[in-house]
Biopython code that builds the backbone (N, CA, C, O; Angstrom):
import numpy as np
from Bio.PDB.StructureBuilder import StructureBuilder

atoms = [
    (1, "MET", "N", (-56.791, -17.608, 59.155)),
    (1, "MET", "CA", (-56.218, -16.395, 59.350)),
    (1, "MET", "C", (-56.579, -15.696, 60.571)),
    (1, "MET", "O", (-57.594, -16.037, 61.179)),
    (2, "LYS", "N", (-55.928, -14.861, 60.935)),
    (2, "LYS", "CA", (-56.054, -14.364, 62.391)),
    (2, "LYS", "C", (-56.651, -12.814, 62.335)),
    (2, "LYS", "O", (-56.274, -11.823, 61.710)),
    (3, "GLN", "N", (-57.812, -13.051, 63.315)),
    (3, "GLN", "CA", (-58.541, -11.535, 63.484)),
    (3, "GLN", "C", (-57.850, -10.736, 64.745)),
    (3, "GLN", "O", (-57.472, -11.426, 65.692)),
    (4, "ALA", "N", (-57.703, -9.565, 64.787)),
    (4, "ALA", "CA", (-57.673, -8.614, 65.654)),
    (4, "ALA", "C", (-58.089, -7.509, 65.822)),
    (4, "ALA", "O", (-58.622, -7.096, 64.792)),
    (5, "THR", "N", (-58.118, -6.552, 66.925)),
    (5, "THR", "CA", (-58.680, -5.113, 67.200)),
    (5, "THR", "C", (-57.373, -4.578, 67.210)),
    (5, "THR", "O", (-56.286, -4.991, 67.615)),
    (6, "ILE", "N", (-57.837, -3.371, 66.562)),
    (6, "ILE", "CA", (-56.722, -2.470, 66.494)),
    (6, "ILE", "C", (-57.216, -1.311, 66.922)),
    (6, "ILE", "O", (-58.299, -1.000, 66.426)),
    (7, "THR", "N", (-56.646, -0.422, 67.861)),
    (7, "THR", "CA", (-57.122, 0.753, 68.391)),
    (7, "THR", "C", (-56.261, 1.722, 67.219)),
    (7, "THR", "O", (-55.168, 1.406, 66.748)),
    (8, "PHE", "N", (-56.975, 2.876, 66.903)),
    (8, "PHE", "CA", (-55.594, 4.100, 65.932)),
    (8, "PHE", "C", (-56.084, 5.205, 66.628)),
    (8, "PHE", "O", (-57.175, 5.301, 67.191)),
    (9, "PRO", "N", (-54.991, 6.216, 66.527)),
    (9, "PRO", "CA", (-55.365, 7.194, 67.200)),
    (9, "PRO", "C", (-56.170, 7.990, 66.163)),
    (9, "PRO", "O", (-56.384, 7.514, 65.048)),
    (10, "ASP", "N", (-56.668, 9.338, 66.568)),
    (10, "ASP", "CA", (-57.948, 9.898, 65.648)),
    (10, "ASP", "C", (-56.932, 10.257, 63.815)),
    (10, "ASP", "O", (-57.473, 10.334, 62.711)),
    (11, "ASN", "N", (-55.478, 10.394, 64.114)),
    (11, "ASN", "CA", (-55.196, 10.996, 62.894)),
    (11, "ASN", "C", (-55.090, 10.116, 61.801)),
    (11, "ASN", "O", (-55.242, 10.387, 60.610)),
    (12, "LEU", "N", (-54.751, 8.788, 62.439)),
    (12, "LEU", "CA", (-54.546, 7.711, 61.456)),
    (12, "LEU", "C", (-56.071, 7.261, 61.085)),
    (12, "LEU", "O", (-56.316, 6.842, 59.953)),
    (13, "GLU", "N", (-56.933, 7.348, 61.930)),
    (13, "GLU", "CA", (-58.373, 6.710, 61.402)),
    (13, "GLU", "C", (-58.677, 7.717, 60.379)),
    (13, "GLU", "O", (-59.012, 7.308, 59.267)),
    (14, "GLN", "N", (-58.595, 9.160, 60.633)),
    (14, "GLN", "CA", (-59.272, 9.961, 59.898)),
    (14, "GLN", "C", (-58.443, 9.698, 58.205)),
    (14, "GLN", "O", (-59.050, 9.584, 57.140)),
    (15, "ALA", "N", (-56.695, 9.649, 58.426)),
    (15, "ALA", "CA", (-56.080, 9.336, 57.026)),
    (15, "ALA", "C", (-56.845, 8.055, 56.313)),
    (15, "ALA", "O", (-57.294, 8.098, 55.168)),
    (16, "LEU", "N", (-56.908, 7.022, 57.101)),
    (16, "LEU", "CA", (-57.679, 5.737, 56.691)),
    (16, "LEU", "C", (-58.978, 6.003, 55.762)),
    (16, "LEU", "O", (-59.258, 5.740, 54.593)),
    (17, "GLU", "N", (-59.526, 6.537, 56.651)),
    (17, "GLU", "CA", (-61.098, 6.838, 56.062)),
    (17, "GLU", "C", (-60.898, 7.597, 54.878)),
    (17, "GLU", "O", (-61.225, 6.952, 53.882)),
    (18, "ARG", "N", (-60.443, 8.830, 54.615)),
    (18, "ARG", "CA", (-60.143, 9.514, 53.434)),
    (18, "ARG", "C", (-59.747, 8.852, 52.462)),
    (18, "ARG", "O", (-60.254, 9.087, 51.365)),
    (19, "SER", "N", (-58.675, 7.785, 52.597)),
    (19, "SER", "CA", (-57.712, 6.982, 51.674)),
    (19, "SER", "C", (-58.680, 5.920, 51.166)),
    (19, "SER", "O", (-58.372, 5.359, 50.114)),
    (20, "VAL", "N", (-59.830, 5.566, 51.789)),
    (20, "VAL", "CA", (-60.740, 4.497, 51.597)),
    (20, "VAL", "C", (-62.115, 5.348, 50.503)),
    (20, "VAL", "O", (-62.546, 5.086, 49.380)),
    (21, "GLU", "N", (-62.402, 6.272, 51.378)),
    (21, "GLU", "CA", (-63.525, 7.052, 50.280)),
    (21, "GLU", "C", (-62.908, 7.684, 48.812)),
    (21, "GLU", "O", (-63.653, 7.820, 47.842)),
    (22, "GLU", "N", (-61.345, 8.084, 48.760)),
    (22, "GLU", "CA", (-61.073, 8.141, 47.341)),
    (22, "GLU", "C", (-60.784, 7.156, 46.550)),
    (22, "GLU", "O", (-60.314, 7.332, 45.426)),
    (23, "GLN", "N", (-60.969, 6.321, 46.921)),
    (23, "GLN", "CA", (-60.547, 5.004, 45.858)),
    (23, "GLN", "C", (-61.292, 5.058, 44.826)),
    (23, "GLN", "O", (-62.417, 5.476, 45.100)),
    (24, "GLU", "N", (-61.115, 4.781, 43.634)),
    (24, "GLU", "CA", (-61.936, 4.754, 42.357)),
    (24, "GLU", "C", (-63.022, 3.364, 42.749)),
    (24, "GLU", "O", (-64.251, 3.291, 42.746)),
    (25, "ILE", "N", (-62.053, 2.442, 43.044)),
    (25, "ILE", "CA", (-62.780, 0.974, 43.318)),
    (25, "ILE", "C", (-63.122, 0.808, 44.426)),
    (25, "ILE", "O", (-62.183, 0.750, 45.220)),
    (26, "PRO", "N", (-64.559, 0.651, 45.035)),
    (26, "PRO", "CA", (-64.708, 0.178, 46.263)),
    (26, "PRO", "C", (-63.633, -0.667, 47.261)),
    (26, "PRO", "O", (-63.288, -1.824, 47.022)),
    (27, "VAL", "N", (-63.266, -0.049, 48.172)),
    (27, "VAL", "CA", (-62.229, -0.998, 49.160)),
    (27, "VAL", "C", (-62.513, -0.880, 50.564)),
    (27, "VAL", "O", (-62.944, 0.201, 50.966)),
    (28, "GLN", "N", (-62.284, -2.128, 51.630)),
    (28, "GLN", "CA", (-62.395, -2.150, 52.782)),
    (28, "GLN", "C", (-61.311, -1.950, 53.680)),
    (28, "GLN", "O", (-60.182, -2.440, 53.630)),
    (29, "PRO", "N", (-61.824, -1.129, 54.544)),
    (29, "PRO", "CA", (-60.630, -0.778, 55.314)),
    (29, "PRO", "C", (-59.613, -1.553, 55.865)),
    (29, "PRO", "O", (-58.508, -1.097, 56.158)),
    (30, "THR", "N", (-60.003, -2.871, 56.036)),
    (30, "THR", "CA", (-59.112, -4.354, 56.488)),
    (30, "THR", "C", (-58.389, -4.243, 55.291)),
    (30, "THR", "O", (-57.179, -4.188, 55.507)),
    (31, "GLY", "N", (-58.724, -4.188, 54.011)),
    (31, "GLY", "CA", (-57.652, -4.351, 52.964)),
    (31, "GLY", "C", (-56.705, -3.541, 52.878)),
    (31, "GLY", "O", (-55.530, -3.791, 52.610)),
    (32, "VAL", "N", (-57.312, -2.296, 53.158)),
    (32, "VAL", "CA", (-56.000, -1.296, 53.199)),
    (32, "VAL", "C", (-54.928, -1.867, 54.420)),
    (32, "VAL", "O", (-53.740, -2.110, 54.211)),
    (33, "VAL", "N", (-55.459, -1.985, 55.428)),
    (33, "VAL", "CA", (-54.661, -2.075, 56.506)),
    (33, "VAL", "C", (-53.485, -3.523, 56.327)),
    (33, "VAL", "O", (-52.260, -3.590, 56.424)),
    (34, "GLN", "N", (-54.692, -4.693, 55.988)),
    (34, "GLN", "CA", (-53.436, -5.922, 55.393)),
    (34, "GLN", "C", (-52.495, -5.272, 54.453)),
    (34, "GLN", "O", (-51.320, -5.333, 54.816)),
    (35, "GLU", "N", (-52.733, -4.636, 53.281)),
    (35, "GLU", "CA", (-52.059, -4.203, 52.577)),
    (35, "GLU", "C", (-50.756, -3.231, 52.942)),
    (35, "GLU", "O", (-49.771, -3.085, 52.218)),
    (36, "THR", "N", (-50.920, -2.772, 53.884)),
    (36, "THR", "CA", (-50.193, -1.887, 54.185)),
    (36, "THR", "C", (-49.062, -2.452, 55.416)),
    (36, "THR", "O", (-47.907, -2.038, 55.520)),
    (37, "VAL", "N", (-49.645, -3.396, 56.217)),
    (37, "VAL", "CA", (-48.948, -3.807, 56.973)),
    (37, "VAL", "C", (-47.744, -4.961, 56.323)),
    (37, "VAL", "O", (-46.603, -5.056, 56.774)),
    (38, "GLY", "N", (-48.335, -5.847, 55.092)),
    (38, "GLY", "CA", (-47.821, -6.525, 54.163)),
    (38, "GLY", "C", (-46.599, -5.743, 53.550)),
    (38, "GLY", "O", (-45.500, -6.298, 53.542)),
    (39, "GLU", "N", (-46.730, -4.652, 53.108)),
    (39, "GLU", "CA", (-45.575, -3.749, 52.696)),
    (39, "GLU", "C", (-44.448, -3.431, 53.610)),
    (39, "GLU", "O", (-43.234, -3.456, 53.405)),
    (40, "TYR", "N", (-45.249, -3.076, 54.844)),
    (40, "TYR", "CA", (-44.045, -2.430, 55.817)),
    (40, "TYR", "C", (-43.505, -3.889, 56.277)),
    (40, "TYR", "O", (-42.300, -3.799, 56.508)),
    (41, "LEU", "N", (-43.897, -4.941, 56.446)),
    (41, "LEU", "CA", (-43.181, -6.344, 56.743)),
    (41, "LEU", "C", (-41.982, -6.520, 55.597)),
    (41, "LEU", "O", (-40.773, -6.539, 55.831)),
    (42, "GLY", "N", (-42.559, -6.631, 54.444)),
    (42, "GLY", "CA", (-41.652, -6.681, 53.494)),
    (42, "GLY", "C", (-40.778, -6.063, 53.325)),
    (42, "GLY", "O", (-39.785, -6.654, 52.902)),
    (43, "GLU", "N", (-40.714, -5.110, 53.476)),
    (43, "GLU", "CA", (-39.687, -3.641, 53.736)),
    (43, "GLU", "C", (-38.930, -3.935, 54.764)),
    (43, "GLU", "O", (-37.775, -3.512, 54.724)),
    (44, "HIS", "N", (-39.327, -4.660, 55.847)),
    (44, "HIS", "CA", (-38.265, -4.865, 56.785)),
    (44, "HIS", "C", (-37.750, -6.356, 56.874)),
    (44, "HIS", "O", (-37.238, -6.713, 57.935)),
    (45, "GLY", "N", (-37.854, -7.246, 55.827)),
    (45, "GLY", "CA", (-37.294, -8.359, 55.454)),
    (45, "GLY", "C", (-37.914, -9.371, 56.215)),
    (45, "GLY", "O", (-37.256, -10.411, 56.237)),
    (46, "TYR", "N", (-39.361, -9.405, 57.077)),
    (46, "TYR", "CA", (-40.182, -10.463, 57.667)),
    (46, "TYR", "C", (-41.166, -11.013, 56.826)),
    (46, "TYR", "O", (-41.839, -11.975, 57.195)),
    (47, "LEU", "N", (-41.346, -10.323, 55.398)),
    (47, "LEU", "CA", (-42.193, -11.145, 54.388)),
    (47, "LEU", "C", (-41.744, -10.978, 53.106)),
    (47, "LEU", "O", (-41.536, -9.918, 52.517)),
    (48, "ARG", "N", (-41.595, -12.234, 52.669)),
    (48, "ARG", "CA", (-41.060, -12.387, 51.369)),
    (48, "ARG", "C", (-42.072, -11.961, 49.980)),
    (48, "ARG", "O", (-43.217, -12.357, 49.759)),
    (49, "SER", "N", (-41.227, -11.022, 49.151)),
    (49, "SER", "CA", (-42.031, -10.792, 48.345)),
    (49, "SER", "C", (-42.991, -11.666, 47.225)),
    (49, "SER", "O", (-42.170, -12.352, 46.615)),
    (50, "SER", "N", (-44.083, -11.897, 46.787)),
    (50, "SER", "CA", (-44.797, -12.957, 46.118)),
    (50, "SER", "C", (-44.038, -13.233, 44.947)),
    (50, "SER", "O", (-43.740, -14.354, 44.535)),
    (51, "SER", "N", (-43.669, -11.858, 44.311)),
    (51, "SER", "CA", (-42.976, -12.340, 43.051)),
    (51, "SER", "C", (-41.753, -11.646, 42.719)),
    (51, "SER", "O", (-41.756, -10.420, 42.836)),
    (52, "ALA", "N", (-40.636, -12.273, 42.296)),
    (52, "ALA", "CA", (-39.521, -11.224, 42.452)),
    (52, "ALA", "C", (-39.441, -10.813, 40.864)),
    (52, "ALA", "O", (-39.995, -11.300, 39.879)),
    (53, "LEU", "N", (-38.348, -9.507, 41.045)),
    (53, "LEU", "CA", (-38.265, -8.703, 40.135)),
    (53, "LEU", "C", (-37.675, -9.088, 39.234)),
    (53, "LEU", "O", (-36.538, -8.793, 39.599)),
    (54, "ARG", "N", (-37.502, -9.807, 37.743)),
    (54, "ARG", "CA", (-36.749, -10.474, 37.001)),
    (54, "ARG", "C", (-36.333, -9.650, 35.780)),
    (54, "ARG", "O", (-36.737, -9.989, 34.667)),
    (55, "ILE", "N", (-35.546, -8.586, 35.939)),
    (55, "ILE", "CA", (-35.093, -7.869, 34.454)),
    (55, "ILE", "C", (-34.129, -8.365, 33.557)),
    (55, "ILE", "O", (-32.965, -8.562, 33.908)),
    (56, "ARG", "N", (-34.581, -8.598, 32.320)),
    (56, "ARG", "CA", (-33.382, -9.317, 31.330)),
    (56, "ARG", "C", (-33.083, -8.123, 30.579)),
    (56, "ARG", "O", (-33.882, -7.193, 30.474)),
    (57, "PRO", "N", (-31.693, -8.149, 29.944)),
    (57, "PRO", "CA", (-31.501, -7.504, 28.828)),
    (57, "PRO", "C", (-32.206, -7.734, 27.636)),
    (57, "PRO", "O", (-32.639, -8.886, 27.639)),
    (58, "ALA", "N", (-32.519, -7.077, 26.554)),
    (58, "ALA", "CA", (-33.232, -7.686, 25.700)),
    (58, "ALA", "C", (-31.950, -8.067, 24.356)),
    (58, "ALA", "O", (-30.884, -7.483, 24.162)),
    (59, "GLU", "N", (-32.478, -9.103, 23.687)),
    (59, "GLU", "CA", (-31.676, -9.997, 23.271)),
    (59, "GLU", "C", (-31.082, -9.139, 21.940)),
    (59, "GLU", "O", (-30.064, -9.536, 21.374)),
    (60, "ARG", "N", (-31.751, -8.020, 21.520)),
    (60, "ARG", "CA", (-31.502, -7.093, 20.602)),
    (60, "ARG", "C", (-31.735, -5.570, 21.005)),
    (60, "ARG", "O", (-32.817, -5.133, 21.397)),
    (61, "GLY", "N", (-30.801, -4.973, 20.885)),
    (61, "GLY", "CA", (-30.908, -3.584, 21.541)),
    (61, "GLY", "C", (-31.812, -2.623, 20.620)),
    (61, "GLY", "O", (-32.176, -3.083, 19.537)),
    (62, "SER", "N", (-32.197, -1.326, 20.974)),
    (62, "SER", "CA", (-33.298, -0.667, 20.158)),
    (62, "SER", "C", (-32.440, -0.131, 18.998)),
    (62, "SER", "O", (-33.137, 0.372, 18.116)),
    (63, "GLY", "N", (-30.895, -0.097, 18.718)),
    (63, "GLY", "CA", (-30.162, 0.618, 17.704)),
    (63, "GLY", "C", (-30.033, 1.890, 18.215)),
    (63, "GLY", "O", (-29.096, 2.447, 17.643)),
    (64, "GLN", "N", (-30.564, 2.609, 19.048)),
    (64, "GLN", "CA", (-30.423, 3.805, 19.743)),
    (64, "GLN", "C", (-28.980, 4.000, 20.898)),
    (64, "GLN", "O", (-28.873, 3.296, 21.902)),
    (65, "LYS", "N", (-28.026, 5.009, 20.538)),
    (65, "LYS", "CA", (-27.067, 5.049, 21.481)),
    (65, "LYS", "C", (-27.366, 5.926, 23.055)),
    (65, "LYS", "O", (-26.900, 5.740, 24.179)),
    (66, "ASP", "N", (-28.209, 6.782, 22.598)),
    (66, "ASP", "CA", (-27.832, 7.555, 23.646)),
    (66, "ASP", "C", (-29.446, 7.904, 24.643)),
    (66, "ASP", "O", (-29.700, 8.957, 25.229)),
    (67, "VAL", "N", (-30.349, 6.627, 24.566)),
    (67, "VAL", "CA", (-31.417, 6.305, 25.781)),
    (67, "VAL", "C", (-31.239, 6.645, 26.706)),
    (67, "VAL", "O", (-31.974, 7.589, 27.000)),
    (68, "SER", "N", (-30.334, 6.258, 27.704)),
    (68, "SER", "CA", (-29.566, 6.254, 29.008)),
    (68, "SER", "C", (-29.375, 7.977, 29.424)),
    (68, "SER", "O", (-29.328, 8.420, 30.572)),
    (69, "ILE", "N", (-29.282, 8.789, 28.120)),
    (69, "ILE", "CA", (-28.773, 10.196, 28.761)),
    (69, "ILE", "C", (-30.188, 10.895, 28.266)),
    (69, "ILE", "O", (-30.662, 11.701, 29.067)),
    (70, "ALA", "N", (-30.902, 10.680, 27.055)),
    (70, "ALA", "CA", (-31.892, 11.291, 26.307)),
    (70, "ALA", "C", (-33.263, 10.547, 26.414)),
    (70, "ALA", "O", (-34.201, 10.684, 25.629)),
    (71, "HIS", "N", (-33.213, 9.493, 27.845)),
    (71, "HIS", "CA", (-34.406, 8.781, 28.176)),
    (71, "HIS", "C", (-35.659, 9.582, 27.936)),
    (71, "HIS", "O", (-36.454, 8.980, 27.215)),
    (72, "ASP", "N", (-36.140, 11.013, 28.420)),
    (72, "ASP", "CA", (-37.035, 11.791, 28.749)),
    (72, "ASP", "C", (-37.502, 12.429, 27.186)),
    (72, "ASP", "O", (-38.681, 12.739, 27.013)),
    (73, "ARG", "N", (-36.708, 12.559, 26.318)),
    (73, "ARG", "CA", (-37.033, 12.440, 24.827)),
    (73, "ARG", "C", (-37.810, 11.248, 24.232)),
    (73, "ARG", "O", (-38.687, 11.184, 23.370)),
    (74, "TYR", "N", (-37.132, 10.252, 25.053)),
    (74, "TYR", "CA", (-37.672, 8.860, 24.128)),
    (74, "TYR", "C", (-39.228, 8.420, 25.073)),
    (74, "TYR", "O", (-40.210, 7.741, 24.776)),
    (75, "LEU", "N", (-38.966, 8.926, 25.881)),
    (75, "LEU", "CA", (-40.446, 8.397, 26.657)),
    (75, "LEU", "C", (-41.653, 9.225, 26.734)),
    (75, "LEU", "O", (-42.801, 8.796, 26.854)),
    (76, "ALA", "N", (-41.188, 10.795, 26.633)),
    (76, "ALA", "CA", (-42.372, 11.714, 26.152)),
    (76, "ALA", "C", (-43.261, 11.026, 25.408)),
    (76, "ALA", "O", (-42.993, 10.212, 24.524)),
    (77, "PHE", "N", (-44.544, 11.442, 25.862)),
    (77, "PHE", "CA", (-45.657, 11.404, 24.688)),
    (77, "PHE", "C", (-45.877, 12.358, 23.621)),
    (77, "PHE", "O", (-45.973, 13.567, 23.834)),
    (78, "ARG", "N", (-45.940, 11.942, 22.724)),
    (78, "ARG", "CA", (-46.016, 13.031, 21.344)),
    (78, "ARG", "C", (-47.478, 13.143, 20.679)),
    (78, "ARG", "O", (-47.659, 13.874, 19.706)),
]
sb = StructureBuilder()
sb.init_structure("model")
sb.init_model(0)
sb.init_chain("A")
sb.init_seg("    ")
for serial, (resi, resn, name, xyz) in enumerate(atoms, 1):
    if name == "N":
        sb.init_residue(resn, " ", resi, " ")
    sb.init_atom(name, np.array(xyz, "f"), 0.0, 1.0, " ", f" {name:<3s}", serial, name[0])
structure = sb.get_structure()
C-alpha cells in the first residue's frame, strides 16, 4: 500500500470532517478518501468494479401486466 500526504483546501477539509462526524458507524478520514478516489477512478475507467451487476429476468413473471407503469403503487409501503 502506498502512503501519501494530501493537502486539502479549507472547504474540503471541513466537508470531510463533517462527513466523518455524521457517520453512524465510526470511520476514519483515510477510509473516506480511499473510497472516494476509488469511485472517481472507477467512473473514469481507470479502476474495474469489484463485482459486475448481473441482472437476470425472472423465470416466471409476477403475473401483473402494468408494473412498469404503476411501479409506485406496487412499491409503496402499506
